[in-house]
N, C-alpha and C positions, 0 to 999 in steps of 0.2 A: 502353528507348529510348536512343538515343545522346545524350550530354550535350553541348550546344553549348558551345564554349569560353568564350563570354561568361558563360553561366550558371555554368559550372564555376568560373571565376575569382572571380565574385561570391560564390558559395556557399562555396567552399573557403577563401577568404582569412580570414574571421573564425575558422575552425577551426584552420587551420595556424599562425596567429599565436601560439597557445598551446602549440605542440609544439616540442620541441627536436630537433636532428638525430639524437641518439643514440636507439637503440631502448630502450624501457622494459624493466625487468628482468622484468616479467611476460609479455612477448611470447612467448618461446619455450615456456615451460611451458604457457601458454594454448593455443598452437597444438597442442602434443602432447596435452594433456588433451582438447581438443575433437575432435581426430582419433580418439582412442581411444574416447570416449563415442559419437560419431556413428557411427563405423565399426562398433561393436559393436551399438548399438541399431537401426541401420537394417535389419539382417537380421530382427530380431524384428518390426519394424514391417511388413515384407513379409508376415509370417504374419497379422498383424492385418488386412491389406488383402485378401489372396487366399484364405487358408485357409477362412474362412466360406463362400465360394462353392463350394468343393470339398466341404465337409461337407454343404452344402445339397443339392448334386446327388446325393450318396450317400444322404442321408436321403430325398429325393424318390423316388429309385429304390426304396428299401426300402419306403416307406409307400404309394406309389401302385401299385407293381408287385409288392408282396409279396416282394421280394428280401431274404432274411435275410442274405445275404453283404454286401449294400450297407448294410443297417441296422447290422450289426456294425462295418463300417468307419466309419460315421458316429459311432458311439458311441466307438470307440477314438480316432478323430481328435479328437473333442471333448475327450477327456482330455489328449491331447498339446497341443491349443490352450490348455487351462487352465494347464498347466505353463509353456508359453512366455509366456503372458500374465502369469503371476505374476512371472517373472524380468524380463520387459519392463517391468513396473510399477516395478521397482527402478531400472533404467537410465533410464527416462523421468523418474522423480522426480529423479535426479541431474542430468539435462539441464536440468530446469526451473529449477534453482538456478544452473547454471553460466553462463548468459548474463550475468547481472548481476555475478557474481563474477569471471569471466575477462575480460569485455569491458565495463568500466564506462563507457568513452568512448562506445561504441555505444548502450547502454541509457540512459545518462544524457542523451544527446542525442536519441535517436529512440524512447524508450520509449513516448511518446504515440502515435507512428505505428504501432508494432508490437503494441500491447496487445490489439487486437481479435482477431486470429487466435489468439493464445496463450490468450485467454479461451475462445474456441470450442473449441480443442483440449482444454482441461481438461474442459469439459462432455462432449465426445465420448468422452473416456477413461472417464468415469463411466458414461455410457450403455452403452458397450461392456462394461464390467465387470458392470453390472446384468443385461444380457441374456445374457451368457455364463453367469452364475450361474443364471439362470432356465432356460437350455437344459440345463445340467448337472443341475439339480434336476428337470427335467421327465421324465427317463427313467423309464418305468414309472408315471408319475403323470398325464401329459397324453396325450390321443389323438395318435398319431404324426403325422397330417396337421396338426393344430393346433400340435403341438410344433415342427415345422419352421419355423413362422412366427417363432419367437424368433430365428432366425438372420438374418432380414432387418434389423431395427434394429441387431443386433450388427455385421453386415457393413457397413451404411451408416455407422455411427459410426466404424468403423475407417478407412473410405475418407475420410470428411469430416475426421477428425482429421489424417490424412496430408495432405490438401489444405491444411489450415490451416498446417501446418509448411512445406509446399512454397511457400505463398504468401509466407512470410517470406523464404525463400531466393531466390525469384523477385524479390521486391522488392529484395534486395541487388544483383541483376543489373540491375534496372530501377527505380531509385528514383523514386517519384512520391507524390503525395498530401500535399505539404507545400511550404512555402517557407522559406528562411533569410533573416532580416532582422536585421542587427546582431548576428550570431552566435547568434541564437535561432531555433528551429524554430517557425514560426507557420503559421496557416491549415491545420491538420492535417485531412485527410480520410481517416480510417482505412479507409473502404470502398474508396476509390480505391487506397489502398496495398495492401489485401488482394487486390483484383481487378485487379492491374496487368496490363499487356499480355503479360508473359512467363509468367504463372502457368499458363495453360491447357495450353500445349504441354509445359511443364516437368513439370506434374502428370501429364499423359498419359504422358510418357516414364517417370516413376517408377511409375505405376500398372501399365503393361505390364511393366516390369522386375520388379515384385513377383510377378506371375503366372509369370514365367520362373523366379525364384528358388524359389518355393514349388512350382510345378509340377515342375520338374526335381529339386528337393530331395526331394520325397515320392516321385516315380517312381524316383529312384535307390535308395531304401531297398528297394523291391520288386524292382528289378532285381538287387540284391545277393542277395535271397532266392531269386530264380529261378536265379541262377548257382550257388546251393548246392542246387539240385534241387527247390525248392518251387514247383512249377508248377500249384498248385491254383487253384480259382476265386477264392479270397480274394486271392492275389497278382496274378492277372491283372487283376481289377477294381481292386485297389489301385494297379496300374500304369496302367491305362487312363484313369481319371478325371483324375489330375493331369497325365498326359502329354498328354491332349487339351487342357487349359488351356495347358500349356506350348507346344504346337504353335501355337495361335492367337497367343500372345504372341510367340514367336520369329519368326513370319512378319510380324507387324505392326510389330515394333520397328524394323527398318531404315527403314521408311517414316516412322515417328514421329521417329526420330533424324535423318533427312534434313531434315524440315520444321523441326525445332529448330535444326539446323545452319545453315539459311538465315538464321534470325534472328540467330545468333551472328555471321555475316558482316557484318550491318548494324549490330549494336549493340556487339559486343565484338571488334573486328578483331585486337587483340593476342592474345586467346585462340585465335581461329581460326588465326592465324599460327603459334602454338605447336603447335596440333593437327597442322597440316600440315607443320611444320618448314620454313616458308617464310621464309628469311632475306632474300630479295629479292622484290619484286613482279614476277611473271611473267605474261605473257598469250600463250597460255593457260597455266594452272598445271598442273603434273603432280601425280599422287598419289604421295606419297613413302612407300614402305613401309620400315619399320624406320628405322634411323639415329639418331644422336645428334649434338649439337653438340660439336665439339672445336675449341677456340680460335676460336669464333665461326663455324665452317664445318661444314655437315652432312657426316657421314661414315657409311660402312657402310649405305647405303640403296639401294633400287631405285626408280627413277622410272618411272611409267606415264604417258605423255604424255596431255594433255587431261583425264584423269580427275579431277584435282583441281578444275578449273573446273566440270566436270559435277556432281560430288557437292556441292561447297561453294557453288556459285553458280548451279546450274541453267542453265549456259551452256557453249558450246564455247569461248568466248573471254574471258569475264570473269575478271579476275585475282583471286587471293587476295592481299590486302594483305600486304606483307612486313614483317618485324620492323625492317628498316632505316628504315621510315617512322614508327616509334613511339619516343618518347624512352626512353632506357635505363632511367630510373627508373620507367617505367610498364610495363615488360615483365614477364611472369610467369616463373617458373622453367621454362625451355623444355623441358629434357630430361625432367623428371618429368611435365609436362603431356602431352608428345607420346607418351611410352611408355605412360602410363596410358590415354590416348585410344585408341591403337592396340591395346592389350590388350583393352579393352572391345569394340571393333569386331571384332577378330579372333575372340575367344571367341564373341561373338554370332553371327558368320557361321558358325562351326563348328557351333553348336547348331541354327541354322536349317537347315543342310545335313543334319544328323542327322535332324530330323523330316521333311524332304522325302524323304530316302531311305526312311525307314520307311513313310510313306504311299504312296510310289510302289511299294514292294514289295507293300503291301497291295492296291493297285490291280491289280498283276500277280498277285494271289492267292497271294502268298508272305508268310506271317506270320513275321516275324523273331523272334517269341516262341516259336515252335515249335522244339523241340530238333533236329528233322531238317532244318531250313532252313539253307541255306548262310549264313554270317556271323551265325548266331544268337548265339554267345558274344561275338564282337567287338562286335556291336551292344549287347548287354547290358553289356559292360564300359564302352563309351562312355557309356551312360546312367547306369551306376553312378558314373562320374566327373562327370557333368553337373551334379549338385547342387553340388559344390565349385566347378566351373568357373563356374556361374551366379553364385555368391557372389563369386568373384574378379572377374567382369565388373562386378557391381554396385559393389563397392568401387573398382575402377579408374575407373568412370564418375564416382563422387563425387570421387575425387582429381583427375580431369581438370577437372571443372567448378569445384571450389573452388580448387585451386592455379592453374588457368587464369585466375581472376578477380583474382589477386594483382597488384599490391600493394594492391588495394582491398578493404575489407570492405563498403562501400557504393559501388558502382561509380561512379567519377568524382566522388565527394563526400567520402568519408572513407577514409583509408588504414588498413590493419590495425594498423599501429604506433600510430596515433592512438587506436584503440579499446582498446588494452591498458592495464593498470595497471602500477604499479611494485612489486608484491608478489612478491618472489623466493621467498617461502614457498610459492608454488603448486606447487613441485616436490614438496613433501610430499603435497599433494593428489593429484598425478599418481601417485606411488608407491602411495598408499592405493587409488587407483582401479584400478591394475594388479592389486593383490591382490584387490580386490573382484570385478572382472570375471573374473579367473582362477578364483576360487572359484565364482562363479555358473556359469561355463562347465563346470567340472568337475562341479558339482552337477547341472546339467541333463543332462549326458551320463550320469551314474550313474543318475539317476531314469528317463530315457527308456529306457536299456538294460534296467533292471530291469523296467519295464513291458512291454517287448517280450518279454523272457524269460518272464514270467508269462503273457502272452497265448499264446505258443507252447506253454506247458504246459497250456493249457485254461482258465485263469482269465479271467473276463470282468468281474466286478463289482469292479474296482479302485477304491480311494477316490480322490476328485477334490477339488481345492481348490474352495471355495465351494459344495459340495454335501453333503447329509446322506447317511447310509448308505442304500443302495437298499432299497426295499420288498421284503419276502419275496414269493416267487413266488405264494403263495396269499393275499396280502393283498387286501382289498376295493379298494384304490386301483389295484392292477395289473389286477384284474378289470374295473374301470370303464374303465381305459385301453385294455385289449384289446377291450372292447365298442365303443369309439369308432373302431376301425379302419375 
């Protein structure tokens, strides 16, 4: 919600009276540490949200239609999910300690407001881990149709945990569920804070983005395989399932983003002005492609008349409020916000066009996966790059929304500088985190590449985290599972 100036003055006065004009020593390392941790973990969180749905579809196809290729895909993907969950647990644990360490002003003031979604997120994490373990354990031990049911609570827990985290971020954009009296937070309503007005669209935007990242990411792996001549049924189905999810997400995301952008215009005009590089209020507003601010003036851009008002305000004439109407101290870093926003939108548009071209060609009975089809290899090259592009778009979107909210950590109530501490030793934590995340990234790449190599060589029963050794093929447990088909 937009914060009325009277409320803003009354609420902020008791907080700002304790703050000096100089930035605290812990501000910059806290920013860097949070950017590293969230930017790294958010990719893994996407797999927790979207991957179970893809595994479920493959498992359903295998169990109900007797498709051994699909069942093999489900089993392999579940092992990949286990590896990603294992390293995600490490980065998630780091994040759980960072809020209080990096932002003592935020958690010390608003800890009672934000405690509920964090508690639910912790419960969701354990539920997800339990059912992932049960799913991995169930191969060869549980009838295939019943076995697939373990994926439902696993996927639901991943989605709900993400919703809880997004509710905190949405609350930062739309603070509600409390009052400040005499410098103290009182009348706390944690349910109102968790289910604030911004959370639904912001969560939907992230939920769809997760399917884009995982859908294009997994499809890109099989596109690379097909470029290397592996055009068998395994690679085709491995491409088709995630690409189908990515298609739906890529087409839906522009609509979701448009609806979310309309709320930004009403609640955070400074962020929208930075998105659009609107230095002055214009009616109608153009869509400004490219460009940066140089000495306060936009340069190197292309203006498309009227389109800014249409996209940002759903109108031919409504203006985008200019930065000149916003106090200089309340403006975000404009160039970073603008370029990140346009990178997100540009990549998202490219990926949406790619899926439209593919399905249009299929409608014209031209399968771009067939080697004899024109544009076969260019299309596969684009899909091979789409996984990385989707991750870049995801990161750019988070940069746009987080940097665009600055200088506020709680919009209109608390500035980011007020939330940081004076611990300059946080730079050591940042350095250690760079080493930790670098080691985990390298470890994940080595493990996943080793698994892929062994699968190509014909090995199927690879060891999994949280799972015992598979039952022998002639064991009674496997016989009972097979009878339950």
